[in-house]
C-alpha positions as CSV (number, residue, x, y, z in Angstrom):
1,M,0.0,0.2,-0.1
2,S,2.8,2.2,0.4
3,Q,4.7,1.9,-2.3
4,E,1.4,2.4,-4.2
5,G,0.5,5.4,-2.0
6,S,4.2,6.4,-2.8
7,A,3.8,6.0,-7.0
8,A,0.1,7.8,-6.9
9,R,2.4,10.7,-5.3
10,D,5.2,10.2,-7.5
11,D,2.5,10.5,-10.6
12,E,0.6,13.9,-9.3
13,A,4.4,16.0,-8.7
14,A,4.8,14.8,-12.2
15,T,1.7,15.7,-13.3
16,G,1.9,19.1,-11.7
17,D,5.2,19.7,-12.6
18,G,4.0,19.4,-16.8
19,N,1.6,21.5,-15.9
20,A,3.7,23.7,-14.0
21,T,6.2,24.0,-17.3
22,G,3.7,23.5,-20.2
23,S,1.3,26.4,-19.0
24,P,2.1,29.6,-20.3
25,A,0.4,31.7,-17.6
26,A,2.3,30.3,-14.6
27,N,5.6,31.0,-16.3
28,A,4.4,34.5,-17.2
29,T,5.9,37.4,-14.6
30,P,3.2,39.4,-13.6
31,E,4.5,42.3,-15.1
32,D,4.0,41.0,-18.4
33,P,1.4,43.4,-19.6
34,G,0.4,40.2,-21.9
35,A,0.5,37.2,-20.1
36,A,-2.4,35.1,-19.9
37,K,-4.3,35.2,-16.5
38,P,-7.0,32.6,-15.0
39,A,-10.4,33.4,-15.7
40,G,-11.9,35.2,-11.7
41,A,-8.1,36.7,-11.6
42,D,-8.2,39.4,-13.2
43,P,-10.6,42.1,-10.4
44,G,-12.4,44.0,-13.3
45,A,-13.3,40.9,-14.9
46,A,-16.5,41.2,-13.8
47,G,-17.4,44.8,-15.0
48,S,-15.6,43.7,-18.3
49,T,-18.8,41.4,-18.8
50,G,-21.3,43.2,-16.9
51,E,-21.7,41.0,-13.9
52,R,-22.7,41.9,-10.9
53,T,-21.0,40.6,-7.7
54,A,-22.2,41.1,-4.0
55,G,-24.9,43.0,-4.5
56,V,-22.8,45.6,-6.3
57,D,-23.3,47.4,-9.7
58,V,-20.1,46.9,-11.9
59,G,-21.5,46.8,-15.0
60,P,-19.2,48.9,-17.7
61,G,-20.2,51.8,-17.8
62,E,-19.0,55.6,-19.9
63,F,-16.3,56.3,-17.2
64,E,-14.8,52.6,-16.8
65,P,-11.3,52.6,-17.8
66,S,-11.1,51.2,-21.6
67,G,-7.8,49.1,-20.8
68,R,-6.8,50.3,-24.0
69,F,-3.2,52.0,-22.3
70,G,-1.8,49.0,-20.9
71,V,-1.7,48.0,-16.8
72,P,-1.3,50.6,-14.0
73,G,2.4,50.3,-12.5
74,R,3.8,49.7,-9.0
75,P,3.3,53.1,-6.9
76,L,6.2,54.7,-6.7
77,R,8.5,54.4,-3.4
78,R,7.4,56.8,-0.3
79,S,11.1,58.2,0.0
80,A,11.2,61.2,2.6
81,F,12.0,64.0,-1.0
82,L,8.2,62.7,-2.3
83,V,6.5,62.9,1.2
84,G,7.5,66.4,1.4
85,F,7.4,67.3,-1.7
86,T,3.9,65.5,-1.8
87,G,3.0,67.8,1.2
88,A,4.5,71.3,-0.8
89,L,2.4,69.9,-4.0
90,G,-0.8,69.6,-1.4
91,V,-0.3,72.7,0.0
92,L,0.5,74.9,-2.6
93,L,-2.4,73.2,-4.4
94,A,-5.2,74.5,-1.4
95,Y,-3.9,77.9,-1.3
96,A,-4.5,78.1,-5.2
97,L,-8.0,76.4,-5.0
98,F,-8.8,79.0,-1.9
99,L,-7.9,82.0,-4.6
100,G,-9.7,80.3,-6.9
101,I,-13.1,79.5,-5.0
102,R,-12.6,83.7,-3.9
103,N,-12.2,85.0,-7.3
104,A,-15.1,82.8,-8.4
105,A,-17.6,83.4,-5.6
106,G,-19.9,84.4,-8.2
107,I,-20.2,82.6,-10.7
108,L,-20.0,79.4,-7.9
109,V,-23.0,81.0,-6.7
110,L,-24.7,80.8,-10.2
111,V,-23.7,77.1,-10.4
112,V,-25.5,76.5,-7.3
113,I,-28.5,78.0,-8.0
114,A,-29.0,75.9,-11.5
115,L,-28.0,73.1,-9.8
116,F,-30.7,73.5,-7.5
117,L,-33.1,74.3,-9.8
118,A,-32.1,71.7,-12.1
119,V,-32.4,68.7,-9.6
120,G,-35.5,70.6,-8.6
121,L,-37.1,70.8,-12.4
122,H,-35.5,67.5,-12.8
123,P,-39.0,65.3,-11.5
124,A,-41.2,67.2,-13.8
125,V,-38.7,66.2,-16.6
126,V,-38.6,62.2,-15.2
127,R,-42.6,62.9,-15.3
128,L,-42.6,63.8,-19.3
129,R,-40.2,61.2,-19.9
130,R,-42.9,58.5,-18.4
131,W,-45.7,59.7,-21.2
132,G,-43.0,59.3,-23.7
133,V,-42.0,62.5,-24.2
134,P,-38.8,62.9,-25.6
135,R,-35.9,64.0,-22.9
136,G,-34.5,67.1,-25.5
137,L,-38.5,67.6,-25.4
138,A,-39.4,67.3,-22.2
139,V,-36.3,69.4,-21.2
140,A,-37.6,72.2,-23.0
141,V,-40.9,72.2,-22.1
142,V,-40.1,72.9,-18.5
143,T,-37.5,75.5,-19.5
144,L,-40.7,76.7,-21.1
145,T,-42.6,76.6,-18.2
146,L,-40.0,78.3,-15.9
147,L,-39.7,81.2,-18.3
148,L,-43.2,82.0,-19.2
149,L,-43.7,82.2,-15.4
150,I,-40.6,84.3,-14.8
151,V,-42.0,86.9,-17.7
152,A,-45.4,86.7,-16.2
153,G,-43.8,87.9,-12.8
154,L,-41.3,90.9,-14.6
155,L,-45.2,92.1,-16.8
156,A,-46.8,91.6,-13.5
157,L,-44.2,93.9,-11.1
158,V,-42.2,96.3,-13.8
159,P,-45.3,98.3,-15.0
160,P,-46.8,99.6,-11.5
161,V,-43.1,100.4,-10.2
162,V,-43.1,102.7,-13.3
163,T,-46.3,103.5,-13.6
164,Q,-46.2,104.6,-10.3
165,S,-42.3,106.4,-10.3
166,G,-44.3,108.3,-12.9
167,Q,-47.1,109.5,-11.3
168,F,-45.1,110.3,-8.0
169,I,-42.7,112.6,-10.1
170,Q,-45.4,114.5,-11.8
171,Q,-46.8,115.0,-7.8
172,L,-43.4,116.4,-6.3
173,P,-44.0,120.1,-7.0
174,G,-47.2,119.9,-5.1
175,Y,-45.9,117.5,-2.6
176,V,-42.7,120.2,-1.7
177,E,-45.9,123.3,-1.6
178,E,-48.2,121.5,0.3
179,L,-44.7,121.1,2.6
180,R,-44.2,124.5,2.7
181,R,-47.4,125.9,2.9
182,N,-47.1,124.2,6.6
183,P,-45.2,127.2,8.7
184,T,-43.5,124.7,10.7
185,V,-41.4,123.3,8.1
186,N,-41.3,126.4,5.9
187,D,-39.7,127.7,9.7
188,L,-37.1,124.9,9.6
189,V,-36.3,125.2,5.5
190,V,-35.5,129.1,6.5
191,R,-33.4,128.8,9.5
192,Y,-31.1,125.4,8.7
193,D,-31.1,127.3,4.4
194,V,-32.8,123.7,2.9
195,M,-33.2,126.1,-0.8
196,E,-29.5,127.0,-1.0
197,R,-27.8,123.6,0.5
198,V,-30.2,122.2,-2.7
199,Q,-29.1,124.5,-4.7
200,A,-25.5,124.1,-3.9
201,A,-25.7,120.5,-4.7
202,A,-26.8,120.9,-8.2
203,N,-23.7,121.7,-9.5
204,A,-21.1,120.3,-12.8
205,D,-19.7,117.7,-9.8
206,N,-22.6,116.3,-8.5
207,V,-24.4,116.2,-11.9
208,G,-21.7,114.4,-12.7
209,R,-21.5,112.1,-9.9
210,A,-25.3,111.3,-10.9
211,L,-24.6,110.6,-14.1
212,G,-22.4,108.2,-12.7
213,G,-24.6,106.6,-10.7
214,V,-27.2,106.2,-13.7
215,L,-24.4,104.4,-15.6
216,G,-23.8,102.4,-12.5
217,G,-27.8,101.4,-12.3
218,A,-27.3,100.2,-16.2
219,Q,-24.6,98.5,-15.2
220,L,-26.7,96.5,-12.1
221,I,-29.2,95.9,-14.7
222,F,-27.2,94.0,-17.1
223,G,-25.6,92.5,-14.8
224,T,-28.7,91.3,-13.5
225,I,-29.5,90.1,-16.4
226,F,-26.5,88.3,-18.1
227,R,-26.7,86.6,-14.4
228,L,-30.3,85.3,-14.9
229,L,-29.3,84.4,-18.4
230,T,-26.1,82.6,-17.2
231,V,-28.5,80.8,-14.0
232,L,-31.0,79.5,-17.3
233,V,-28.0,78.0,-19.2
234,L,-26.5,76.4,-16.5
235,T,-30.0,74.8,-15.4
236,I,-30.7,73.6,-19.0
237,Y,-27.4,71.9,-19.2
238,F,-28.2,70.7,-15.8
239,L,-31.3,69.1,-16.5
240,A,-30.0,67.5,-20.5
241,Y,-27.3,66.2,-18.9
242,F,-28.7,64.8,-15.8
243,D,-28.0,61.6,-15.4
244,K,-25.0,61.3,-16.7
245,L,-23.1,63.9,-14.4
246,R,-25.1,61.8,-11.5
247,E,-23.2,58.7,-13.1
248,L,-20.1,60.5,-13.3
249,G,-20.3,61.5,-9.6
250,Y,-21.0,57.7,-8.8
251,A,-18.6,56.7,-10.6
252,L,-16.2,58.5,-8.9
253,V,-16.6,56.6,-5.2
254,P,-14.5,53.3,-5.2
255,R,-16.7,50.7,-6.0
256,S,-17.0,48.3,-2.9
257,R,-18.8,51.8,-1.4
258,R,-20.9,52.9,-5.1
259,Q,-23.7,50.7,-4.3
260,R,-24.7,52.1,-0.8
261,V,-23.2,56.5,-1.6
262,R,-26.2,55.4,-5.2
263,L,-29.0,54.7,-3.0
264,I,-28.2,57.7,-0.8
265,G,-27.6,59.6,-2.8
266,D,-30.6,59.5,-5.1
267,E,-32.7,59.5,-2.6
268,I,-31.1,63.3,-1.3
269,L,-31.6,64.1,-5.0
270,T,-35.8,62.8,-4.4
271,R,-35.6,65.0,-1.7
272,V,-34.5,68.1,-2.9
273,G,-36.4,67.9,-5.3
274,A,-39.6,67.1,-3.8
275,Y,-39.4,70.3,-1.6
276,M,-38.7,72.2,-4.1
277,V,-42.6,71.1,-6.0
278,G,-44.1,71.1,-2.2
279,A,-41.8,74.7,-1.8
280,L,-43.4,75.7,-5.5
281,A,-47.1,74.4,-4.7
282,I,-47.2,76.8,-1.4
283,A,-46.0,79.9,-2.7
284,V,-48.5,79.4,-6.1
285,L,-51.1,78.6,-3.6
286,A,-50.2,82.0,-1.2
287,G,-50.1,83.6,-4.1
288,V,-53.3,82.6,-5.1
289,T,-55.0,83.2,-2.2
290,T,-53.4,86.7,-1.9
291,F,-54.8,87.9,-5.6
292,V,-58.4,86.8,-4.7
293,F,-58.1,88.9,-1.4
294,A,-56.7,91.7,-3.5
295,L,-59.4,91.9,-6.1
296,A,-61.8,91.2,-3.3
297,V,-60.6,94.2,-0.8
298,G,-60.1,96.6,-3.8
299,L,-56.6,96.8,-3.3
300,P,-54.4,98.3,-6.7
301,Y,-52.5,95.8,-8.9
302,P,-53.2,92.7,-7.3
303,F,-51.6,90.5,-9.7
304,A,-48.0,92.4,-9.0
305,L,-48.9,91.9,-5.6
306,A,-50.1,88.0,-6.0
307,V,-46.3,87.7,-7.2
308,V,-44.7,89.8,-4.8
309,V,-46.7,87.1,-1.5
310,A,-45.2,83.8,-4.5
311,V,-41.3,84.8,-4.8
312,T,-41.0,86.5,-0.6
313,D,-42.9,82.6,0.2
314,L,-40.3,80.7,-1.5
315,I,-37.5,82.1,1.7
316,P,-38.3,79.9,4.6
317,Q,-39.1,80.9,7.8
318,I,-39.0,84.7,7.0
319,G,-40.7,85.1,3.2
320,A,-43.8,85.4,3.6
321,T,-43.6,87.8,6.7
322,L,-42.1,90.1,4.0
323,G,-44.8,89.9,1.2
324,A,-47.4,90.1,4.2
325,V,-45.2,93.4,5.0
326,V,-45.2,95.0,1.2
327,V,-49.5,93.9,1.2
328,T,-50.3,95.8,4.2
329,L,-48.1,98.5,3.2
330,V,-50.2,99.1,0.1
331,G,-53.3,98.4,1.8
332,L,-52.7,101.3,4.6
333,A,-51.3,103.3,1.7
334,T,-54.7,103.2,-0.2
335,D,-57.1,103.3,3.1
336,L,-56.7,102.6,6.5
337,P,-59.6,99.9,7.0
338,V,-57.9,98.2,4.0
339,G,-54.6,97.9,5.3
340,I,-56.4,96.4,8.9
341,A,-58.0,93.9,6.2
342,C,-54.9,93.0,5.1
343,L,-53.0,92.4,8.7
344,V,-56.1,90.6,9.9
345,F,-55.9,87.9,6.3
346,F,-52.3,87.7,6.7
347,V,-52.1,86.9,10.0
348,L,-55.4,84.5,9.9
349,Y,-53.3,83.0,6.4
350,Q,-50.1,82.5,8.0
351,Q,-51.7,80.6,11.2
352,V,-53.4,78.7,8.3
353,E,-50.3,78.0,6.5
354,N,-47.8,77.2,9.3
355,Y,-50.0,74.5,10.6
356,L,-51.9,73.2,8.5
357,I,-50.5,73.2,5.2
358,Y,-46.9,73.8,5.4
359,P,-46.7,70.0,7.2
360,K,-49.0,68.2,5.1
361,I,-47.1,68.9,1.8
362,M,-43.8,68.8,3.0
363,R,-44.3,65.8,5.8
364,R,-43.6,63.7,2.9
365,A,-40.9,65.9,0.7
366,V,-38.4,66.1,4.0
367,S,-38.6,65.9,7.8
368,V,-36.5,69.1,9.6
369,N,-36.7,69.8,12.8
370,E,-37.5,73.2,12.8
371,V,-35.0,74.5,15.4
372,A,-32.4,73.2,12.8
373,A,-34.9,74.6,10.2
374,L,-34.8,77.5,11.7
375,L,-31.1,78.1,12.3
376,A,-29.9,76.8,8.5
377,A,-32.4,79.8,7.0
378,L,-30.2,82.1,9.5
379,L,-26.9,80.1,8.4
380,G,-28.1,80.7,5.4
381,V,-29.0,84.1,5.0
382,A,-25.5,84.8,6.1
383,L,-23.6,83.4,4.0
384,L,-25.0,83.5,0.6
385,G,-28.1,85.8,1.1
386,V,-31.3,85.1,-0.3
387,V,-30.1,82.1,-2.2
388,G,-28.3,80.5,1.3
389,A,-32.2,81.0,3.2
390,L,-33.5,79.0,0.1
391,I,-30.8,76.3,-0.3
392,A,-31.2,76.1,3.5
393,I,-33.6,73.0,3.9
394,P,-32.6,70.8,1.6
395,T,-29.3,71.3,2.7
396,V,-30.3,69.8,6.1
397,A,-32.2,67.0,5.1
398,A,-29.8,65.9,3.2
399,L,-27.0,66.2,6.2
400,Q,-29.5,64.9,8.2
401,L,-29.8,61.4,5.9
402,I,-26.2,61.2,6.1
403,L,-25.9,61.4,10.0
404,R,-28.7,58.6,10.2
405,E,-27.7,56.5,7.7
406,V,-23.5,56.7,7.4
407,V,-22.7,58.6,10.6
408,L,-24.6,57.3,13.6
409,P,-23.6,53.3,12.3
410,R,-20.3,54.1,12.3
411,Q,-20.2,55.4,15.5
412,D,-22.4,52.7,17.3
413,A,-20.5,50.1,15.6
414,R,-17.5,51.7,17.0
């Protein structure tokens, strides 16, 4: 038995030696890129065949390496010089990045606004796609709808402002004459030489400064138009390439964590889009209600006031109060009872909106603590102004999801 077992072991050894010497894969060195590899040894083999491994999507995508440029080489040795040089280069790059962000802060704010609008409008594009509309046409329909809303708001706001400004300029001499008929005001004018000061101010230098102010105002107007067009164009591009940009972001994540990041990222995008839809619905409802009320009490320019209330209602926490103050001031300027009616109406409507409408709509979109929402709105206003207030609550909702799904489980596992 021992001789037969020894003979069998000798045969197996001979067979193994023969395979070792006869197999080209066994003789190939690891540095040889052309060496044959056994099935499953290549970590990218699963990605090349489009299979799924352990629930992780490893299929080939647009951002997968093609493999046409060879195999990556060994990493460089970590010498003291290389570590120091890399650290110094990192500091220089960080400083250059800081300077670039500081100089391009205005453009980056526009990019953030466009991204926020694209994320909010993407559900509408997806809904149109489900109805069989091509993606390009769906993006065009959504963009044109947004443009129509903006144009309607401008047409509602600009004519009243221009008309009332012209009326004020025409009636200004009458206001001055009424003031001069007042003995107290006339005594103040004589005592402090107001007329002489006005005439001294109306010299050539001040006229030139006024002209510069007019040019500055024109520059402000054209700059605002340029920013609006930039945001519009960026929003259209982000909507058109939304899926590709999202896949690019996920491709930057390591493959082992890509599936989890994809799930959390999609949930964040869904919440941001739902928040946008909910905020727009609440703002439209506030504008429609204000329009009906303005018609009922006889306020001037009811559509313009409704647009003001709808736009300001998009600002969390303080927007509804700002719109109410504007309409109440217009009501007080029209008639005292109308102003009181406006004040009572907005106090009642804000209670209904805060305790009935807003929770019912936003409960399905985002669930954010009220204290966190208030602090986020204040920080957003301090950092980015109105834009920061608009993106405050979706940002808090995203951070809350990451905290619950990533940070807290990691702390509990320690």
